[in-house]
N, CA, C and O atoms as a GROMACS GRO file, in nm:
protein
  480
    1UNK      N    1 -11.957   0.099  -5.141
    1UNK     CA    2 -11.980   0.235  -5.122
    1UNK      C    3 -11.984   0.272  -4.962
    1UNK      O    4 -12.074   0.240  -4.884
    2UNK      N    5 -11.877   0.341  -4.935
    2UNK     CA    6 -11.894   0.385  -4.780
    2UNK      C    7 -11.977   0.515  -4.769
    2UNK      O    8 -11.992   0.595  -4.861
    3UNK      N    9 -12.028   0.527  -4.646
    3UNK     CA   10 -12.107   0.658  -4.641
    3UNK      C   11 -12.007   0.772  -4.653
    3UNK      O   12 -11.894   0.766  -4.605
    4UNK      N   13 -12.054   0.877  -4.719
    4UNK     CA   14 -11.982   0.999  -4.738
    4UNK      C   15 -12.083   1.120  -4.699
    4UNK      O   16 -12.205   1.102  -4.694
    5UNK      N   17 -12.028   1.236  -4.675
    5UNK     CA   18 -12.090   1.363  -4.655
    5UNK      C   19 -12.038   1.461  -4.734
    5UNK      O   20 -11.915   1.467  -4.732
    6UNK      N   21 -12.097   1.540  -4.803
    6UNK     CA   22 -12.035   1.639  -4.890
    6UNK      C   23 -12.044   1.778  -4.792
    6UNK      O   24 -12.149   1.829  -4.753
    7UNK      N   25 -11.933   1.818  -4.768
    7UNK     CA   26 -11.924   1.932  -4.669
    7UNK      C   27 -11.994   2.050  -4.714
    7UNK      O   28 -12.045   2.119  -4.626
    8UNK      N   29 -12.006   2.088  -4.840
    8UNK     CA   30 -12.074   2.203  -4.900
    8UNK      C   31 -12.219   2.189  -4.879
    8UNK      O   32 -12.285   2.266  -4.809
    9UNK      N   33 -12.274   2.070  -4.955
    9UNK     CA   34 -12.406   2.067  -4.956
    9UNK      C   35 -12.483   1.987  -4.843
    9UNK      O   36 -12.605   1.990  -4.828
   10UNK      N   37 -12.392   1.914  -4.765
   10UNK     CA   38 -12.441   1.824  -4.659
   10UNK      C   39 -12.515   1.720  -4.695
   10UNK      O   40 -12.595   1.669  -4.617
   11UNK      N   41 -12.495   1.672  -4.825
   11UNK     CA   42 -12.556   1.562  -4.873
   11UNK      C   43 -12.485   1.433  -4.821
   11UNK      O   44 -12.364   1.416  -4.836
   12UNK      N   45 -12.570   1.337  -4.757
   12UNK     CA   46 -12.499   1.213  -4.725
   12UNK      C   47 -12.546   1.108  -4.818
   12UNK      O   48 -12.662   1.109  -4.859
   13UNK      N   49 -12.460   1.017  -4.853
   13UNK     CA   50 -12.469   0.907  -4.946
   13UNK      C   51 -12.424   0.763  -4.871
   13UNK      O   52 -12.320   0.749  -4.806
   14UNK      N   53 -12.514   0.673  -4.893
   14UNK     CA   54 -12.457   0.547  -4.840
   14UNK      C   55 -12.551   0.434  -4.866
   14UNK      O   56 -12.662   0.462  -4.910
   15UNK      N   57 -12.522   0.316  -4.844
   15UNK     CA   58 -12.595   0.194  -4.881
   15UNK      C   59 -12.672   0.142  -4.765
   15UNK      O   60 -12.626   0.152  -4.651
   16UNK      N   61 -12.780   0.089  -4.788
   16UNK     CA   62 -12.872   0.028  -4.684
   16UNK      C   63 -12.787  -0.087  -4.623
   16UNK      O   64 -12.719  -0.162  -4.693
   17UNK      N   65 -12.794  -0.096  -4.494
   17UNK     CA   66 -12.731  -0.203  -4.425
   17UNK      C   67 -12.585  -0.177  -4.383
   17UNK      O   68 -12.527  -0.250  -4.303
   18UNK      N   69 -12.527  -0.071  -4.439
   18UNK     CA   70 -12.381  -0.050  -4.410
   18UNK      C   71 -12.379   0.053  -4.280
   18UNK      O   72 -12.468   0.134  -4.256
   19UNK      N   73 -12.268   0.034  -4.210
   19UNK     CA   74 -12.244   0.133  -4.091
   19UNK      C   75 -12.172   0.264  -4.141
   19UNK      O   76 -12.101   0.264  -4.241
   20UNK      N   77 -12.195   0.369  -4.068
   20UNK     CA   78 -12.135   0.490  -4.103
   20UNK      C   79 -12.103   0.569  -3.968
   20UNK      O   80 -12.159   0.544  -3.861
   21UNK      N   81 -12.013   0.660  -3.985
   21UNK     CA   82 -11.962   0.743  -3.866
   21UNK      C   83 -11.933   0.880  -3.924
   21UNK      O   84 -11.852   0.903  -4.014
   22UNK      N   85 -12.017   0.978  -3.855
   22UNK     CA   86 -11.979   1.122  -3.888
   22UNK      C   87 -11.949   1.199  -3.759
   22UNK      O   88 -12.004   1.176  -3.652
   23UNK      N   89 -11.856   1.294  -3.781
   23UNK     CA   90 -11.796   1.374  -3.668
   23UNK      C   91 -11.839   1.521  -3.692
   23UNK      O   92 -11.814   1.580  -3.797
   24UNK      N   93 -11.903   1.571  -3.593
   24UNK     CA   94 -11.953   1.710  -3.620
   24UNK      C   95 -11.883   1.792  -3.498
   24UNK      O   96 -11.903   1.768  -3.379
   25UNK      N   97 -11.794   1.898  -3.553
   25UNK     CA   98 -11.722   1.974  -3.447
   25UNK      C   99 -11.799   2.112  -3.425
   25UNK      O  100 -11.854   2.184  -3.508
   26UNK      N  101 -11.786   2.125  -3.302
   26UNK     CA  102 -11.847   2.266  -3.238
   26UNK      C  103 -11.730   2.350  -3.187
   26UNK      O  104 -11.620   2.302  -3.155
   27UNK      N  105 -11.765   2.487  -3.184
   27UNK     CA  106 -11.676   2.587  -3.163
   27UNK      C  107 -11.678   2.625  -3.010
   27UNK      O  108 -11.619   2.722  -2.964
   28UNK      N  109 -11.753   2.536  -2.937
   28UNK     CA  110 -11.777   2.563  -2.795
   28UNK      C  111 -11.762   2.436  -2.712
   28UNK      O  112 -11.740   2.329  -2.768
   29UNK      N  113 -11.774   2.446  -2.577
   29UNK     CA  114 -11.770   2.345  -2.487
   29UNK      C  115 -11.921   2.296  -2.497
   29UNK      O  116 -12.014   2.373  -2.473
   30UNK      N  117 -11.939   2.156  -2.536
   30UNK     CA  118 -12.082   2.104  -2.539
   30UNK      C  119 -12.113   2.035  -2.415
   30UNK      O  120 -12.222   1.977  -2.420
   31UNK      N  121 -12.052   2.023  -2.305
   31UNK     CA  122 -12.079   1.949  -2.199
   31UNK      C  123 -12.209   1.986  -2.127
   31UNK      O  124 -12.257   1.905  -2.048
   32UNK      N  125 -12.268   2.101  -2.150
   32UNK     CA  126 -12.403   2.135  -2.100
   32UNK      C  127 -12.508   2.101  -2.198
   32UNK      O  128 -12.625   2.130  -2.171
   33UNK      N  129 -12.480   2.045  -2.307
   33UNK     CA  130 -12.596   2.029  -2.405
   33UNK      C  131 -12.603   1.887  -2.434
   33UNK      O  132 -12.506   1.813  -2.416
   34UNK      N  133 -12.720   1.846  -2.481
   34UNK     CA  134 -12.737   1.729  -2.548
   34UNK      C  135 -12.774   1.743  -2.690
   34UNK      O  136 -12.867   1.814  -2.730
   35UNK      N  137 -12.683   1.659  -2.778
   35UNK     CA  138 -12.697   1.669  -2.927
   35UNK      C  139 -12.777   1.572  -2.980
   35UNK      O  140 -12.753   1.455  -2.948
   36UNK      N  141 -12.877   1.597  -3.062
   36UNK     CA  142 -12.965   1.487  -3.129
   36UNK      C  143 -12.941   1.486  -3.277
   36UNK      O  144 -12.956   1.590  -3.340
   37UNK      N  145 -12.907   1.383  -3.332
   37UNK     CA  146 -12.890   1.353  -3.477
   37UNK      C  147 -13.018   1.263  -3.522
   37UNK      O  148 -13.041   1.154  -3.469
   38UNK      N  149 -13.096   1.317  -3.619
   38UNK     CA  150 -13.201   1.243  -3.669
   38UNK      C  151 -13.216   1.230  -3.800
   38UNK      O  152 -13.158   1.311  -3.872
   39UNK      N  153 -13.294   1.130  -3.856
   39UNK     CA  154 -13.311   1.100  -3.994
   39UNK      C  155 -13.458   1.071  -4.002
   39UNK      O  156 -13.509   0.985  -3.930
   40UNK      N  157 -13.534   1.147  -4.097
   40UNK     CA  158 -13.681   1.119  -4.132
   40UNK      C  159 -13.688   1.100  -4.280
   40UNK      O  160 -13.612   1.144  -4.367
   41UNK      N  161 -13.795   1.025  -4.290
   41UNK     CA  162 -13.830   1.012  -4.442
   41UNK      C  163 -13.908   1.132  -4.502
   41UNK      O  164 -13.886   1.171  -4.617
   42UNK      N  165 -13.991   1.184  -4.429
   42UNK     CA  166 -14.063   1.314  -4.487
   42UNK      C  167 -14.032   1.423  -4.368
   42UNK      O  168 -14.016   1.390  -4.251
   43UNK      N  169 -14.025   1.551  -4.414
   43UNK     CA  170 -14.008   1.645  -4.296
   43UNK      C  171 -14.092   1.674  -4.214
   43UNK      O  172 -14.054   1.722  -4.107
   44UNK      N  173 -14.225   1.651  -4.239
   44UNK     CA  174 -14.337   1.669  -4.142
   44UNK      C  175 -14.359   1.537  -4.056
   44UNK      O  176 -14.454   1.536  -3.978
   45UNK      N  177 -14.282   1.434  -4.067
   45UNK     CA  178 -14.296   1.306  -3.988
   45UNK      C  179 -14.271   1.346  -3.832
   45UNK      O  180 -14.169   1.404  -3.793
   46UNK      N  181 -14.379   1.307  -3.748
   46UNK     CA  182 -14.359   1.330  -3.606
   46UNK      C  183 -14.243   1.243  -3.552
   46UNK      O  184 -14.172   1.288  -3.462
   47UNK      N  185 -14.219   1.118  -3.603
   47UNK     CA  186 -14.109   1.028  -3.547
   47UNK      C  187 -14.000   1.021  -3.656
   47UNK      O  188 -14.018   1.012  -3.778
   48UNK      N  189 -13.879   1.026  -3.587
   48UNK     CA  190 -13.755   0.996  -3.670
   48UNK      C  191 -13.737   0.851  -3.703
   48UNK      O  192 -13.775   0.771  -3.617
   49UNK      N  193 -13.686   0.806  -3.811
   49UNK     CA  194 -13.647   0.667  -3.827
   49UNK      C  195 -13.523   0.636  -3.760
   49UNK      O  196 -13.500   0.525  -3.712
   50UNK      N  197 -13.437   0.740  -3.756
   50UNK     CA  198 -13.312   0.719  -3.663
   50UNK      C  199 -13.303   0.827  -3.588
   50UNK      O  200 -13.332   0.934  -3.641
   51UNK      N  201 -13.263   0.825  -3.458
   51UNK     CA  202 -13.243   0.924  -3.372
   51UNK      C  203 -13.132   0.891  -3.281
   51UNK      O  204 -13.136   0.794  -3.206
   52UNK      N  205 -13.040   0.966  -3.287
   52UNK     CA  206 -12.918   0.946  -3.177
   52UNK      C  207 -12.891   1.056  -3.092
   52UNK      O  208 -12.882   1.171  -3.134
   53UNK      N  209 -12.876   1.021  -2.967
   53UNK     CA  210 -12.849   1.128  -2.873
   53UNK      C  211 -12.709   1.128  -2.798
   53UNK      O  212 -12.665   1.021  -2.757
   54UNK      N  213 -12.649   1.226  -2.783
   54UNK     CA  214 -12.525   1.234  -2.719
   54UNK      C  215 -12.514   1.353  -2.617
   54UNK      O  216 -12.535   1.469  -2.650
   55UNK      N  217 -12.480   1.315  -2.492
   55UNK     CA  218 -12.487   1.410  -2.387
   55UNK      C  219 -12.343   1.422  -2.316
   55UNK      O  220 -12.262   1.329  -2.309
   56UNK      N  221 -12.326   1.542  -2.269
   56UNK     CA  222 -12.201   1.578  -2.190
   56UNK      C  223 -12.078   1.544  -2.265
   56UNK      O  224 -11.992   1.473  -2.214
   57UNK      N  225 -12.067   1.596  -2.393
   57UNK     CA  226 -11.932   1.590  -2.468
   57UNK      C  227 -11.846   1.705  -2.410
   57UNK      O  228 -11.880   1.824  -2.403
   58UNK      N  229 -11.734   1.652  -2.370
   58UNK     CA  230 -11.627   1.747  -2.328
   58UNK      C  231 -11.509   1.770  -2.436
   58UNK      O  232 -11.408   1.832  -2.402
   59UNK      N  233 -11.523   1.723  -2.550
   59UNK     CA  234 -11.429   1.730  -2.662
   59UNK      C  235 -11.460   1.836  -2.756
   59UNK      O  236 -11.372   1.877  -2.832
   60UNK      N  237 -11.588   1.890  -2.758
   60UNK     CA  238 -11.604   1.991  -2.852
   60UNK      C  239 -11.650   1.918  -2.992
   60UNK      O  240 -11.677   1.985  -3.092
   61UNK      N  241 -11.655   1.796  -2.989
   61UNK     CA  242 -11.706   1.725  -3.107
   61UNK      C  243 -11.789   1.608  -3.066
   61UNK      O  244 -11.768   1.541  -2.965
   62UNK      N  245 -11.892   1.587  -3.158
   62UNK     CA  246 -11.977   1.464  -3.142
   62UNK      C  247 -11.960   1.343  -3.260
   62UNK      O  248 -11.972   1.381  -3.376
   63UNK      N  249 -11.939   1.228  -3.239
   63UNK     CA  250 -11.927   1.138  -3.350
   63UNK      C  251 -12.044   1.064  -3.345
   63UNK      O  252 -12.064   0.994  -3.246
   64UNK      N  253 -12.138   1.068  -3.450
   64UNK     CA  254 -12.247   0.993  -3.465
   64UNK      C  255 -12.213   0.867  -3.543
   64UNK      O  256 -12.153   0.871  -3.651
   65UNK      N  257 -12.256   0.752  -3.481
   65UNK     CA  258 -12.234   0.621  -3.531
   65UNK      C  259 -12.373   0.561  -3.561
   65UNK      O  260 -12.462   0.552  -3.477
   66UNK      N  261 -12.383   0.518  -3.702
   66UNK     CA  262 -12.484   0.444  -3.735
   66UNK      C  263 -12.472   0.295  -3.756
   66UNK      O  264 -12.379   0.256  -3.825
   67UNK      N  265 -12.551   0.213  -3.708
   67UNK     CA  266 -12.514   0.068  -3.715
   67UNK      C  267 -12.589   0.010  -3.833
   67UNK      O  268 -12.678   0.074  -3.889
   68UNK      N  269 -12.552  -0.110  -3.870
   68UNK     CA  270 -12.616  -0.158  -3.985
   68UNK      C  271 -12.784  -0.186  -3.960
   68UNK      O  272 -12.868  -0.189  -4.050
   69UNK      N  273 -12.808  -0.205  -3.814
   69UNK     CA  274 -12.964  -0.215  -3.794
   69UNK      C  275 -13.029  -0.078  -3.804
   69UNK      O  276 -13.147  -0.070  -3.835
   70UNK      N  277 -12.955   0.032  -3.780
   70UNK     CA  278 -13.009   0.175  -3.821
   70UNK      C  279 -13.030   0.183  -3.957
   70UNK      O  280 -13.142   0.218  -3.993
   71UNK      N  281 -12.934   0.154  -4.056
   71UNK     CA  282 -12.942   0.192  -4.196
   71UNK      C  283 -13.031   0.082  -4.251
   71UNK      O  284 -13.073   0.105  -4.365
   72UNK      N  285 -13.063  -0.016  -4.202
   72UNK     CA  286 -13.161  -0.124  -4.262
   72UNK      C  287 -13.291  -0.058  -4.266
   72UNK      O  288 -13.370  -0.090  -4.354
   73UNK      N  289 -13.322   0.034  -4.175
   73UNK     CA  290 -13.455   0.096  -4.180
   73UNK      C  291 -13.474   0.195  -4.300
   73UNK      O  292 -13.586   0.234  -4.335
   74UNK      N  293 -13.354   0.232  -4.362
   74UNK     CA  294 -13.364   0.338  -4.473
   74UNK      C  295 -13.370   0.248  -4.598
   74UNK      O  296 -13.277   0.169  -4.619
   75UNK      N  297 -13.471   0.255  -4.679
   75UNK     CA  298 -13.477   0.172  -4.809
   75UNK      C  299 -13.445   0.275  -4.932
   75UNK      O  300 -13.448   0.398  -4.927
   76UNK      N  301 -13.413   0.193  -5.044
   76UNK     CA  302 -13.387   0.243  -5.168
   76UNK      C  303 -13.509   0.229  -5.257
   76UNK      O  304 -13.605   0.163  -5.217
   77UNK      N  305 -13.507   0.287  -5.374
   77UNK     CA  306 -13.619   0.257  -5.469
   77UNK      C  307 -13.569   0.188  -5.600
   77UNK      O  308 -13.516   0.243  -5.697
   78UNK      N  309 -13.597   0.050  -5.581
   78UNK     CA  310 -13.559  -0.041  -5.689
   78UNK      C  311 -13.394  -0.031  -5.705
   78UNK      O  312 -13.317  -0.050  -5.611
   79UNK      N  313 -13.360  -0.004  -5.818
   79UNK     CA  314 -13.199   0.013  -5.828
   79UNK      C  315 -13.153   0.149  -5.803
   79UNK      O  316 -13.033   0.168  -5.785
   80UNK      N  317 -13.241   0.250  -5.799
   80UNK     CA  318 -13.216   0.378  -5.746
   80UNK      C  319 -13.183   0.418  -5.606
   80UNK      O  320 -13.128   0.337  -5.531
   81UNK      N  321 -13.213   0.532  -5.569
   81UNK     CA  322 -13.186   0.568  -5.420
   81UNK      C  323 -13.321   0.616  -5.361
   81UNK      O  324 -13.408   0.671  -5.429
   82UNK      N  325 -13.332   0.589  -5.224
   82UNK     CA  326 -13.422   0.650  -5.146
   82UNK      C  327 -13.384   0.791  -5.092
   82UNK      O  328 -13.267   0.810  -5.059
   83UNK      N  329 -13.474   0.892  -5.083
   83UNK     CA  330 -13.424   1.020  -5.022
   83UNK      C  331 -13.486   1.024  -4.875
   83UNK      O  332 -13.599   0.984  -4.849
   84UNK      N  333 -13.402   1.077  -4.787
   84UNK     CA  334 -13.439   1.097  -4.648
   84UNK      C  335 -13.383   1.242  -4.604
   84UNK      O  336 -13.302   1.298  -4.677
   85UNK      N  337 -13.420   1.292  -4.503
   85UNK     CA  338 -13.388   1.418  -4.450
   85UNK      C  339 -13.309   1.389  -4.316
   85UNK      O  340 -13.336   1.288  -4.250
   86UNK      N  341 -13.214   1.476  -4.279
   86UNK     CA  342 -13.138   1.468  -4.156
   86UNK      C  343 -13.111   1.582  -4.102
   86UNK      O  344 -13.110   1.678  -4.180
   87UNK      N  345 -13.084   1.608  -3.963
   87UNK     CA  346 -13.058   1.734  -3.907
   87UNK      C  347 -13.000   1.709  -3.768
   87UNK      O  348 -13.013   1.601  -3.710
   88UNK      N  349 -12.936   1.812  -3.718
   88UNK     CA  350 -12.874   1.803  -3.565
   88UNK      C  351 -12.932   1.901  -3.493
   88UNK      O  352 -12.945   2.008  -3.553
   89UNK      N  353 -12.974   1.895  -3.375
   89UNK     CA  354 -13.046   1.987  -3.282
   89UNK      C  355 -12.964   1.965  -3.150
   89UNK      O  356 -12.919   1.857  -3.111
   90UNK      N  357 -12.952   2.082  -3.092
   90UNK     CA  358 -12.892   2.062  -2.938
   90UNK      C  359 -13.001   2.135  -2.848
   90UNK      O  360 -13.082   2.218  -2.891
   91UNK      N  361 -12.992   2.090  -2.713
   91UNK     CA  362 -13.071   2.150  -2.617
   91UNK      C  363 -12.998   2.126  -2.478
   91UNK      O  364 -12.910   2.041  -2.467
   92UNK      N  365 -13.039   2.203  -2.380
   92UNK     CA  366 -12.970   2.175  -2.246
   92UNK      C  367 -13.079   2.130  -2.147
   92UNK      O  368 -13.064   2.134  -2.025
   93UNK      N  369 -13.195   2.084  -2.212
   93UNK     CA  370 -13.276   2.021  -2.125
   93UNK      C  371 -13.367   2.101  -2.031
   93UNK      O  372 -13.450   2.051  -1.955
   94UNK      N  373 -13.338   2.234  -2.045
   94UNK     CA  374 -13.407   2.330  -1.940
   94UNK      C  375 -13.500   2.436  -2.028
   94UNK      O  376 -13.623   2.432  -2.030
   95UNK      N  377 -13.427   2.519  -2.094
   95UNK     CA  378 -13.483   2.633  -2.156
   95UNK      C  379 -13.429   2.676  -2.273
   95UNK      O  380 -13.448   2.790  -2.314
   96UNK      N  381 -13.351   2.578  -2.344
   96UNK     CA  382 -13.290   2.609  -2.461
   96UNK      C  383 -13.282   2.490  -2.560
   96UNK      O  384 -13.248   2.376  -2.527
   97UNK      N  385 -13.317   2.532  -2.692
   97UNK     CA  386 -13.308   2.419  -2.786
   97UNK      C  387 -13.288   2.503  -2.914
   97UNK      O  388 -13.341   2.612  -2.937
   98UNK      N  389 -13.194   2.425  -3.001
   98UNK     CA  390 -13.175   2.511  -3.135
   98UNK      C  391 -13.138   2.411  -3.231
   98UNK      O  392 -13.047   2.333  -3.205
   99UNK      N  393 -13.205   2.406  -3.348
   99UNK     CA  394 -13.160   2.328  -3.477
   99UNK      C  395 -13.035   2.405  -3.539
   99UNK      O  396 -13.034   2.520  -3.584
  100UNK      N  397 -12.940   2.324  -3.532
  100UNK     CA  398 -12.808   2.363  -3.595
  100UNK      C  399 -12.776   2.327  -3.732
  100UNK      O  400 -12.700   2.395  -3.801
  101UNK      N  401 -12.827   2.228  -3.770
  101UNK     CA  402 -12.831   2.178  -3.910
  101UNK      C  403 -12.972   2.136  -3.948
  101UNK      O  404 -13.026   2.044  -3.887
  102UNK      N  405 -13.032   2.197  -4.045
  102UNK     CA  406 -12.994   2.317  -4.121
  102UNK      C  407 -13.001   2.440  -4.048
  102UNK      O  408 -13.083   2.457  -3.958
  103UNK      N  409 -12.912   2.536  -4.088
  103UNK     CA  410 -12.914   2.664  -4.022
  103UNK      C  411 -13.017   2.761  -4.088
  103UNK      O  412 -13.068   2.728  -4.195
  104UNK      N  413 -13.042   2.857  -4.039
  104UNK     CA  414 -13.152   2.945  -4.095
  104UNK      C  415 -13.270   2.879  -4.152
  104UNK      O  416 -13.316   2.788  -4.083
  105UNK      N  417 -13.327   2.905  -4.261
  105UNK     CA  418 -13.451   2.839  -4.303
  105UNK      C  419 -13.424   2.780  -4.447
  105UNK      O  420 -13.512   2.767  -4.534
  106UNK      N  421 -13.302   2.749  -4.460
  106UNK     CA  422 -13.265   2.676  -4.589
  106UNK      C  423 -13.319   2.538  -4.589
  106UNK      O  424 -13.360   2.484  -4.486
  107UNK      N  425 -13.320   2.480  -4.711
  107UNK     CA  426 -13.374   2.338  -4.726
  107UNK      C  427 -13.289   2.245  -4.636
  107UNK      O  428 -13.169   2.270  -4.619
  108UNK      N  429 -13.342   2.150  -4.584
  108UNK     CA  430 -13.286   2.064  -4.480
  108UNK      C  431 -13.184   1.961  -4.565
  108UNK      O  432 -13.211   1.926  -4.680
  109UNK      N  433 -13.081   1.925  -4.504
  109UNK     CA  434 -12.982   1.848  -4.585
  109UNK      C  435 -13.052   1.705  -4.612
  109UNK      O  436 -13.134   1.657  -4.533
  110UNK      N  437 -13.016   1.645  -4.721
  110UNK     CA  438 -13.074   1.513  -4.754
  110UNK      C  439 -12.973   1.397  -4.739
  110UNK      O  440 -12.853   1.417  -4.722
  111UNK      N  441 -13.027   1.279  -4.745
  111UNK     CA  442 -12.945   1.155  -4.726
  111UNK      C  443 -13.004   1.068  -4.844
  111UNK      O  444 -13.125   1.047  -4.856
  112UNK      N  445 -12.912   1.021  -4.926
  112UNK     CA  446 -12.951   0.937  -5.047
  112UNK      C  447 -12.905   0.787  -4.996
  112UNK      O  448 -12.790   0.766  -4.956
  113UNK      N  449 -13.003   0.688  -5.000
  113UNK     CA  450 -12.965   0.543  -4.945
  113UNK      C  451 -12.978   0.468  -5.087
  113UNK      O  452 -13.076   0.478  -5.160
  114UNK      N  453 -12.875   0.399  -5.111
  114UNK     CA  454 -12.863   0.310  -5.228
  114UNK      C  455 -12.889   0.174  -5.190
  114UNK      O  456 -12.883   0.143  -5.071
  115UNK      N  457 -12.918   0.084  -5.285
  115UNK     CA  458 -12.957  -0.055  -5.239
  115UNK      C  459 -12.840  -0.121  -5.182
  115UNK      O  460 -12.727  -0.087  -5.216
  116UNK      N  461 -12.862  -0.226  -5.086
  116UNK     CA  462 -12.779  -0.304  -5.021
  116UNK      C  463 -12.724  -0.398  -5.128
  116UNK      O  464 -12.796  -0.442  -5.218
  117UNK      N  465 -12.583  -0.430  -5.117
  117UNK     CA  466 -12.528  -0.522  -5.204
  117UNK      C  467 -12.497  -0.650  -5.116
  117UNK      O  468 -12.429  -0.642  -5.013
  118UNK      N  469 -12.546  -0.756  -5.159
  118UNK     CA  470 -12.510  -0.882  -5.082
  118UNK      C  471 -12.614  -0.891  -4.957
  118UNK      O  472 -12.694  -0.800  -4.935
  119UNK      N  473 -12.607  -1.001  -4.882
  119UNK     CA  474 -12.677  -1.018  -4.771
  119UNK      C  475 -12.611  -0.983  -4.644
  119UNK      O  476 -12.496  -0.940  -4.649
  120UNK      N  477 -12.671  -0.997  -4.530
  120UNK     CA  478 -12.618  -0.937  -4.408
  120UNK      C  479 -12.519  -1.061  -4.346
  120UNK      O  480 -12.457  -1.044  -4.241
   0.00000   0.00000   0.00000
C-alpha cells in the first residue's frame, strides 16, 4: 500500500516503514515563508513525532518527503491501524504564523498507519 491522501477529507493512509511524498500547492509566492509539516499522536502533544521544515520555496508548492525512518516512528495497533493527526503551518519568522491545514476550527486531518509488511 502506497501512502495516499484523500483530497476531500485530507485523510492520509500508509504503512509503517514505507516512504511517502505529498505536494502542497499554494496560490502565492512562498519564498518569504517557512512551511512546517507535522504529525502528532495526540492533538495536545507538545512535540511532533515527525516535523519537516521547508523554506524559501520559489515554486508555489512544497513537496513533503517522509523517509522510512520517519514512518517507523508511527505504529499500528495489532493488525489494525494507528491514528495520528497532521497539519501544515506557515510563518515568516518575524511576526506572522498561520495554521493552514486544518483551516478554520474543523477537526484536524488524520493519518492512519497500517502494519509494516516484511522487514526493512
